N, C-alpha and C positions, 0 to 999 in steps of 0.2 A: 295381527303384522302381514298376513299375506298382501293384502289389499293393497297395503302402503305404494309401494315400490310398482303397484300393477297400475294403481288411478292415479299416476300425480299430470299423467299426459292429458288430461279432458282438462285441468287446473290451466285457468285463464290469469295472466300477470297482474298485476297494479301496475297500472301505467306510468306510474311514479317511479318504480323500479326498475325501468327500464334505464335512468337514470345512470344506476348502480350498474344495470347490465352491459351499457356501452361504454362507460369511463371502465369496468374493470379489463374490457376487451381490449380497450384502446391505454391501460395503463405502459404495455413497453415503449412504446411508441415516444422514446424520450428527447425526439428527434425534433417535436414539433411544439418545446417548450419552446416561453419566455424567461430565462432565469429555472426557475424551479418550478414552471407555472404550464403547462399544459392544457388540450380538450379534458384529460380522464381524473384531473387534479379540480377541475372547476366543475363538472361532472357530477363527479364523487361527496365535492363537498354541497351543492345547492341539494344533492339528495339525503345526505347527514343533515343540514338544517333544517329540515322539514320535522323531524324524529328528536331532535335536541330538547330536554325539560330538563329546568331545574327543578322542578318541585320535590323531587326524589333522587337523588343520587345514591348510585348501588356501585357499590363496591366491587366489582365481579373480579372476573381474570385478569381480564387485560385491565382495568384500571388500576389493580394493584399494583401489573408489573409494572406499568407505565411510571406512579405514583414515586416507585423505587427506581427504577432505571434514568428519571430524569433527575431525581437528587441526585444520586449517584453523578452522575453527569455534571450536573452544576457545580458539587463536589470538587471533580477533577477540574473541571474550568477553570476553576480559584485555585488551583496549582497551579495549573497550568501556564493561566498569565506571568505567575512566581517563576515558574522554573524551566518551561520554556515556550515562549509566549508567541515565537515565531511557526511553531507546530499547531497552533489551534487555528481552528476554524468556523467561526462562531454562526454563517450559514447553517451551519448543521443542524442549530436548534430548530429552524424553519420548517425544515423537513420532519423531524421528530415530535414536533408540535402537530404537526397538519397530520403525523400518521399517528399515532398518538388519538387524537378528536378522532378519524375516521373510525380506527379501528375498534374500537371503544361504543361509538352509536351504533356501527352494523354491528357487534355482537350482541346489545341491547334489543337490537329492534327485528333481528332475525330469532331471536328467541320465544318474539312474541305470534313467530308464525309457524302456521301446524308443518307438521313434517315432511307432509305429502308435498307444501308450497317450498321449503327450505330445498327438496330435491327438484321440484320443477325450475327452481328461478337456478341453483348452480349447474344444473342440468343446461339450462340455455345459454348461460355465461359459456361453457365448456364449448359448447358445440360452435355457438358465434366465435368465439377466438379463435378455432381451427377452421373454420372455413372464411376469416377474415385473413388469417397471415396467409393461407394456404394461396389467398386473390393476390394478395402482397405476392407472394412467391413467384406465382404465373407474369404476375404485371412487371419484375423484376428481368424475365426475359423476354419477354414478349415488347415491353413496350418502352421500359426504363427503369435505370437503378436509385429514381429519385422520385419518391410522392409525397406532391405538396409540399416541397422541402426537407423533406425526412429520408434520409439515411436507410433505402433497403438493404445494403449489404454496408460490412466492414471491411473499408480495405481493400474492397474488390472481392474480397475471398469468401467470407463469412456472413451467411443470411444473416441480418440483423434484424427485417419487419420494421425498420420506420424505427428503430430505436438508435443514439450514440454508440453502443454497441451492441454485439450480438448477446449479453448474457440477461439483459434484459428480458428478452423473448426466450432465449432458453429457458429459462429459471419455471417460466410459469409451463410451458412446454412437457417439461419433464412430470411438474404436478400434474397440469390435469392429464396426460395420457393414460393414468391408472383409475382416472374414474371411469372414462368409459372401458376398460379390461374389466372389471367390476362390472360395471352392467352387459356385459356381453357373458360374465359367466354368470351372471341373472339369468339372464334368457331373455331379456328385455330387445328385441331389434338385433338380433346376435351379428347378422352377417354385416349390417351399417356402423353399429359400435365398433368391430370390430376394424373395419375400415376408418372409422376415425382414427383412431390407436395407430392403425399403420402410418398415417397419415401424421400425425401428430410426430410418431418417432422420425420418422424420412425428415419432416420439418427441424426436430432436435439433430440430425446429421448435419444437415444444411449448416447449422450455426456453427459447426465443425465444434464445437465445447467440450471438449473431454471430459469435465465435470459433470456435464450432461448425459453423457451416453453412460458413464462408473455408473450417475445414478439411478437411472432406468436399470442396467443391468443387475445393481443390488437390490432394487425395490423387486425388480420380475423374480429373483428367487425368494427373494421374504414371502411374495402372492403365490409360487409355488407351493412355498410349505406350507401355507397357509390351507390352501386349497387340499393338501393333501391330508393334515392336520383334521378337518375338518370332515369332510369327503369318505375316507376311510373308517369304517367302524374299527374294524378288527385291528388289534393293539401288535399282533405279529405281524400282520402284512403293511400295515400304517411305516411299522421301525423297518422292515423291508425296502417300503418303495422309498423314504425319506434318506436309506445309506446307498439307495440307486441313484437318487438325485444330486448325492455329495460324492460319489466316487464320479456318475458324472460331468458334474461341477469342474472335480480335478480332472479327472480326462480333458474336457475343452481345453482348460486352465494350462497343460502340458503342450497339448496339441500344438496350441495358438500361441505358447511362450514368446514367440518373436512381437507377434502381431499385439499382444497384451505389455508387453514389455516398450512397446512405442505408445503406447497409447497414455501409461501411463507418465512416460517421459514427456509425452507432449503435454498434460496436462501439468506436471511442474515446470516444465519449461516454457507456459502458455503467456508469454511480458516478455516485453521488450528488451528485459536485461537477458533473454535465455534461459540460463539456471537461476537466476535471479531468486523465484520466487523462494527458494530453500534460504538465500542471502535472509530476504526481508521478513518469512517467521522467525530464525535465528535470531535477529535484531529486536524480537518482542522483549528482549531483555534486558534492552534498551529504557525500555516502559518501564517493568518491575524496578530496574535502579532509581528512575527521577521519581515515582511515586507509586508502591506497592499495594497501596489499599485502596488509595480512590482514581488512579485510573488520571487521567488526561485531557477527559472531555475532548468535544468530535472535533477532528483534524486527521491530520498527515504524522505519525509520530515514528515512522520508520525511515532507513534513509536505500536506497537502493544500493550497489555495489558503485555506482557512480556519484555519490554523494549526496542523490538527489533524497526531499522528504517526500515519501509515498505512503501509501495506506497500507494498512496489513496482510487486504483481498484474504480474511478468513471471517468468517462473523464471530465464532466463538474469541478470539482474538480482539477481533474490533470493540466486540462486547466490554471485554475486560479492562482495554485502552482507553473508550470513553467512560464506562461507571467503574471499574473499580471491582471491589468487592462486593456489593451491595448490589450492583448492575447484573452483575454474574451471577448472581446469587438467583435473584427474582427470575433471570432466565432459566434457571434450572426448575425452579419452581412450577414455572408457568410451563414448562416443557414436561414436566413428570405430569402436571393434571393433563395437557392434551393427550400424551400420548396411554396413560390409564382411561381415560374417559373411550378414546377408541379402541383398546385392547378389550373392554368391558364390554363396549355397545356396537360398533360395528367395524370389527377385522376388514371388511373390504374397504375401508379407508386406511389403512395401515400401511401397503405402499406409499400413497400419495406424502404420508408424513415422511416415511424413510427415503426419497427421493428428494423431496424437499431440504432437509437435516444432512441428506450426503451432500446436496449442493453448497450447502452453507460452509463445504471446508475452503472453495477458493472462489469464496466471495460475498460479497456483503449483503447477502438475498434480504436480510430483516429489514432494509433500507428502501424497497421497494415496495410499491404499493400492492401491486397483483399478490406476493405473500402474503398479506396481513388477506385478503380477501380468501385466497385458498385455507390457509389456516384456520377461520375462524368459521367456514363454512364447515367445512372436515369436522372440528371440533361440538360444531352445534348440532349437526347432524344427526354425529353417532353421540351424546347426549340424550338427542330427542329419541333416539333406538332404542336406547337401555331405557327411558323412563316408557317406554310408550310397550317394550315389553312386559315391563314390572306390573301391567296393569293388566297385561293379557297373561300374568301368571309362568312366563317362562323368559326366557335370555334371546337377547338378539345379537349378541355378539359373534357367534357360529356363522360360517358360509352357508351351511345348510340352512338355516331357518331366512339367510339374505337372499339364497335360489329359490325359495317358495315363490 
C-alpha cells in the first residue's frame, strides 16, 4: 500500500478519459448551455457511450438507487398530475435520466481501473478545476465579466465561474478542497497541494456562498479530529488533544459570535425573499399534505412569501418531495453505503463527503453533474483502498497508513 499514492504520478491517462476530465471541469459552467445541454454534458455523454454494454447489466449501488428513485418519482408524477399539475416540471425527467446514465456508467467503468489510475484521474480533474476557475476569476477581473457568453459573476457580486448561479461552482470547490488537504497531509507535494487548497478556499469565498464556507468549516473540524485520532497513539494524550480542540472551537465560536451569527443569518436569508428560506422549508408540510407517501415528482412544490411557486432549496427535502418515501429510502441506503465504505477504506475522503452533504442543506446539489463525479470517485477510491489493504493483510482506513 505504501507505493499506491507514491507511484500514481507515473501513470499516463487514457486519452479517451480526457473527455471525462474536461466534462467534469466544465460542468459548473451552466451559462454555456442551450436548454439543459452544454459542453460538459456532451463530453461526458460521448465518454460514457463508449463504455455502455448491454451484455451484462449489473445492479450496483448507483443503479439500485436510481431505479428506486425514478420509480418513486414516476409515482409522484402521477399523483402530481391529479392533485397539483401546475407544480409539475416534466423537463426535470431529462436531467435525472441523464444523471442516472452518466453516474452508473462512471461507477461501473472506474471500478475496472486500478486504484493508482483512479487516484491519478481524480487528481487531474481536481487540479484542472482549480486552474481553470482561477483563470476565469483572473479573466473576470482583468478582461471582462463574461466569457464566451457565460456570466462569470452573479449579479456582479458573487463569482459564478460561468454558471447561471454561484452554487454550481461553489459545491464543486468545497468538495475538491479536501482532496488537496488529504494530499498535503500525505506528504506529496506539500507546498503545491497546500497552495491548491488555499486557492480553492479563496475562490469559495468569492462565490459568497455561506453554505459553502460552512461546509468547509465543518469538514475542517472533521479533518482535524481524524488526524488527531489516527496520529496520536496514546489514548490519554489523544483525549486531551481532542478536548483542547473542542475547547478551542467553542472559544472561537464565543469570540467570533457576531461574525458567525452574521454568516448563519446570510445563509438563511440568501434568497430574494430575505428570511424567506425558513418560510420555504416550513411549507414542506404542503407536500406532505398533498402526497405524504409518493411525493409529487420533479417540479416546484412550495410557495414563497409572495405566493410564487419555488423549489425547496434543500436536497433532502427535494428528494422526498420528488420521489416520496421510496426515493428517500433509496438515498439513505446509498448514503449509508458510501459513508461506511469511506470510513473503513479511506478516512482521508471523509471530509469531502462531509462538505458535500453539508452543502445539500441549502441547495439541490444532487441534481448537479459534478456532485456525482466527486461522490463516485470518493466511493470507488475508498472501496479499492479497503480491498487493497485486505490483500496486504492490513487496514487502509487510518490516516497513518494513508500518510506513508
